[in-house]
Residue, then its C-alpha position, 0 to 999 in steps of 0.5 A: m499500499p505505501d507504493t500506492h501512496t508514493a505514486t499518488a504523491a508523485v502524480a500530485d507533485q507533477a501536476s502541481r509543478l505543471a500548474r506552477l509552469r502554467m502560471s509562469s507561462l501566463g507571466a511571460v505572456a503578460m511581460l511580452l505583451i507589455e514589451f510589445v506595447l513599449g515597443i510600439i510606443y517607442n516606434l510611434y513617438g521615439t527617434a528612429p535610428t538610420a543607417k548613418k545614426s544609431i540610437g543608445l539603448f537608454s536614449s529615451p525612458v520608454l526605450a530604457l523600459h523596453v531594454i530592461l524588460a527584455i533583459l528580465l524576459v530573458i531571465a524569466a524564459v531561462a527560468q521557465l526552461i529550467r522549470a520545464i526541464g525539471t518536470g520532464h514534460r516534453l511539450s513544456v520543454w519544447m515550448s519553453a525552449l521555443g519561447l526562449v529562442g523567440i525572445l533571444g531572436a527578438g533581442f538580437s533583432g532589437l540590437g540590430f535595429t537600434g544600430n542601423g534602423a533596418a526594416g528587416a531587423s524591425l521585422g525580425m523583432a515582430l516575428a520573433f515576438a510572435v513565436a515566443l508569444a505563441a509558445y507561451v500561449v500554447l502552455v497556458f492552455a495546454l497545462p493544467s490550471s491547478s493540481t488535483t490531489 
């Protein structure tokens, strides 16, 4: 009988870890949406870089917030991937890795954009953002909302 109790506890622990992973995915979605809004605000009201004149990453308050949130997103995405690997849940691992790759891709595209204002870099930011957002949204809907004990 103790084996049944141990197995039940393990299943409950796994469900609890997956529920926490779902919540951290929801947090990543929220952070990505705020990041997107900050990027759009800067795009509409900030000074765009050109091929001859780059802009500093902290040249305006909105852009500074955008950069700081991007750094926090990378940290959160790495933590999310570590948590996903800890669960051993394949979909969580793959989607968390894809989310991290999307965030890194958007970040590197953003660095390229601030350097020369290339439209391709701006498109790269948008597409990489969409990939990261989609990956975390999949986890929000695929993972359990609470543990069942």
